[in-house]
KEKEBA-419938 format. One line per field, with one value per residue (C-alpha): residue number from 1; x, y, z. Coordinates in pm, whole numbers. Layout:
num <- (NUM	...)
xx <- (X	...)
yy <- (Y	...)
zz <- (Z	...)
This chain:
num <- (1	2	3	4	5	6	7	8	9	10	11	12	13	14	15	16	17	18	19	20	21	22	23	24	25	26	27	28	29	30	31	32	33	34	35	36	37	38	39	40	41	42	43	44	45	46	47	48	49	50	51	52	53	54	55	56	57	58	59	60	61	62	63	64	65	66	67	68	69	70	71	72	73	74	75	76	77	78	79	80	81	82	83	84	85	86	87	88	89	90	91	92	93	94	95	96	97	98	99	100	101	102	103	104	105	106	107	108	109	110	111	112	113	114	115	116	117	118	119	120	121	122	123	124	125	126	127	128	129	130	131	132	133	134	135	136	137	138	139	140	141	142	143	144	145	146	147	148	149	150	151	152	153	154	155	156	157	158	159	160	161	162	163	164	165	166	167	168	169	170	171	172	173	174	175	176	177	178	179	180	181	182	183	184	185	186	187	188	189	190	191	192	193	194	195	196	197	198	199	200	201	202	203	204	205	206	207	208	209	210	211	212	213	214	215	216	217	218	219	220	221	222	223	224	225	226	227	228	229	230	231	232	233	234	235	236	237	238	239	240	241	242	243	244	245	246	247	248	249	250	251	252	253	254	255	256	257	258	259	260	261	262	263	264	265	266	267	268	269	270	271	272	273	274	275	276	277	278	279	280	281	282	283	284	285	286	287	288	289	290	291	292	293	294	295	296	297	298	299	300	301	302	303	304	305	306	307	308	309	310	311)
xx <- (0	135	85	-3	22	-204	-34	-250	-96	-309	-259	-577	-783	-1075	-1330	-1276	-1078	-1384	-1543	-1215	-1170	-1534	-1480	-1154	-1344	-1552	-1251	-1228	-918	-723	-774	-560	-479	-457	-172	201	158	-44	-298	-174	-316	-84	-233	5	-106	119	113	-262	-445	-796	-975	-755	-571	-898	-1052	-743	-729	-1093	-1041	-720	-893	-1191	-994	-658	-464	-138	-169	148	224	481	538	747	517	546	377	709	799	468	501	854	739	466	712	929	634	460	489	356	535	326	294	-29	-48	-385	-472	-714	-965	-1025	-1283	-1153	-1384	-1431	-1185	-924	-657	-733	-669	-323	-238	-348	-141	165	132	73	355	654	883	687	789	530	154	-61	-433	-728	-882	-1237	-1408	-1651	-1833	-1937	-2160	-2275	-1963	-1947	-1979	-1628	-1467	-1680	-1582	-1211	-1220	-1417	-1152	-871	-745	-831	-890	-615	-818	-687	-788	-1082	-968	-622	-559	-358	12	317	263	488	591	444	98	109	-125	11	-327	-353	-51	147	513	668	882	1162	1177	1243	1608	1708	1455	1231	1008	1197	1205	1338	1195	897	788	431	314	662	794	921	1268	1406	1542	1418	1053	770	788	620	467	540	708	509	634	991	961	825	1071	1360	1235	1192	1545	1668	1502	1165	876	562	223	-133	-399	-743	-934	-759	-1008	-1058	-1291	-1133	-1357	-1374	-1497	-1708	-1420	-1206	-1452	-1360	-1139	-916	-853	-784	-538	-357	-328	-185	72	185	193	412	646	673	740	1023	1186	1146	1273	1560	1428	1713	1728	1627	1320	1235	1263	1036	780	788	721	424	239	111	45	-189	-339	-432	-564	-785	-930	-1009	-1180	-1379	-1495	-1620	-1817	-1581	-1554	-1385	-1125	-1069	-1021	-777	-571	-564	-454	-167	-71	-80	133	397	384	458	751	884	847	1015	1306	1383	1212	1205	830	728	420)
yy <- (0	344	590	944	1293	1572	1913	2228	2577	2889	3260	3459	3187	3195	3265	2922	2721	2606	2459	2296	2130	2021	1844	1694	1554	1352	1207	832	706	479	113	11	369	406	427	467	777	600	886	1229	1580	1878	2230	2528	2883	3122	3452	3503	3805	3662	3361	3104	2988	2941	2738	2520	2466	2356	2110	1978	1917	1744	1529	1466	1678	1862	2241	2441	2812	2945	3314	3392	3512	3303	2984	2802	2857	2698	2407	2327	2339	2092	1856	1855	1766	1511	1143	966	797	993	1370	1512	1889	2064	2435	2611	2680	2334	2065	1708	1425	1136	898	1167	1030	669	756	888	590	343	530	526	156	58	279	246	407	736	1008	1282	1250	1531	1547	1687	2029	2126	2464	2523	2850	3058	3263	3223	3278	3469	3231	3297	3211	2901	2778	2827	2673	2369	2315	2341	2677	2909	2920	2667	2387	2086	1946	1709	1495	1430	1059	883	868	1090	1465	1768	1925	2259	2099	2004	2224	2330	2297	1925	1700	1436	1344	1025	1110	888	1100	1428	1406	1761	1927	2176	2466	2778	3050	3313	3466	3227	3220	3347	3581	3645	3992	4190	4101	4452	4528	4188	4290	4096	3715	3578	3253	2936	2764	2450	2442	2499	2225	1964	2064	2016	1666	1583	1705	1456	1173	1153	1057	1274	1109	1240	1074	1167	1015	1241	1524	1853	2140	2485	2745	3046	3361	3624	3873	3632	3620	3953	3986	4228	3974	3693	3899	4010	3645	3549	3830	3682	3332	3465	3627	3299	3105	3344	3283	2905	2894	3130	3418	3579	3820	3560	3466	3833	3896	3603	3709	4068	3955	3743	4015	4206	3881	3752	4100	4106	3749	3850	4142	3918	3657	3921	4059	3709	3699	3432	3576	3269	3265	3640	3606	3316	3513	3809	3574	3450	3810	3886	3582	3686	4041	3896	3699	4012	4233	3980	3929	4294	4492	4271	4225	4590	4602)
zz <- (0	-100	184	84	230	107	127	122	155	181	219	280	113	355	79	-79	177	372	60	-44	295	305	-29	101	401	153	-27	21	191	-40	38	333	439	813	1059	1008	796	524	525	624	567	611	622	605	675	486	677	637	776	732	885	709	1026	1217	934	919	1295	1309	1025	1178	1512	1351	1106	1272	1023	1084	1107	1045	1024	775	852	542	261	-52	-168	-212	154	257	14	128	490	400	231	542	766	540	628	319	30	-221	-179	-324	-369	-358	-373	-138	-417	-565	-492	-524	-627	-377	-550	-613	-378	-474	-840	-755	-536	-805	-1065	-838	-768	-1131	-1268	-1032	-1293	-1283	-1038	-1104	-1157	-1298	-1222	-1414	-1341	-1433	-1375	-1089	-1157	-856	-1090	-1451	-1667	-1995	-2287	-2420	-2086	-2036	-2382	-2314	-1966	-2079	-2348	-2091	-2216	-1925	-1549	-1479	-1637	-1828	-2166	-2103	-2399	-2257	-2199	-1930	-2002	-2050	-2034	-2071	-1736	-1849	-1849	-1480	-1276	-938	-768	-841	-881	-693	-653	-530	-225	-351	-667	-485	-396	-303	-539	-363	-469	-574	-309	-548	-864	-908	-541	-584	-309	-171	-98	-395	-512	-532	-878	-994	-958	-799	-798	-1109	-993	-1186	-892	-977	-1339	-1227	-965	-1207	-1478	-1235	-1155	-1525	-1599	-1340	-1528	-1354	-1583	-1570	-1634	-1653	-1435	-1578	-1285	-1029	-1077	-894	-979	-966	-801	-1033	-859	-1029	-1008	-1214	-1503	-1662	-1967	-1776	-1499	-1744	-1948	-1633	-1532	-1872	-1848	-1516	-1665	-1944	-1694	-1501	-1820	-1908	-1570	-1593	-1954	-1887	-2099	-2288	-2579	-2837	-2635	-2588	-2961	-3044	-2783	-2906	-3261	-3155	-2962	-3270	-3458	-3189	-3149	-3517	-3498	-3207	-3403	-3701	-3486	-3304	-3640	-3723	-3394	-3258	-2907	-2757	-3036	-3001	-2625	-2667	-2919	-2680	-2401	-2618	-2693	-2318	-2238	-2490	-2355	-2013	-2154	-2322	-2016	-1788	-2027	-2094	-1820	-1507	-1526	-1545	-1770)
């Protein structure tokens, strides 16, 4: 039996954390899970100023989970603290705004046991709308192209590290070695980095890429499903474009950026801008929004490479 630890960091996530933990409480323990660290939940408050610590403490008391406090702002600090405290063989990472299905953990455990050569397992992400979404955003999210969602047509098997979603993936402890989440430029939510600008996020991509570069296989597990809670404030085009700019900045850091990358990104911005205008003229709002998102992502890459993220 593969024991598992579920690691959940949160900073000021009180609006969604309660729902996420309520869904987690309904997750079935993998067959045989019990003592000796076979089933372990680790909650890490990351310098919150809202009700997050209280919500975590209540859940920990009711469900026998570990509650930890990481005072240094930055998601990577919290994740690394969780890794250090976890007791399971399989570390499952979950965000504070996702709702796992009942057999979520079992799907990961079965994948780990049936594929001992695989070190990293990526789960599926579907949208959970907190309000009726605009049609263009619903179309993109359902296709796995927005809101952190995955392609619903993706099959089990090898997947590129860039397609692993930080809110729902698992790593075999034996695969870790000395790899940990980056506490520098990609450490989302950390204090500003002086002349380097604000941290970009993308610590999850950098983490998985580092494991893949050390020879760890990365596989997709379609049955390990969570639903990402999308708030009404996230459903605007402005919010989505801002998010894609940040994603582009994070990608530039993870990829190494450089002048060649900046030049390519700069050339793509007007191309995708023009493509968006053409699709909008054809009443293809989803296509226009996706092209704008690609323009925004390349703008983020460009700004990070040549201007330290100042857009």
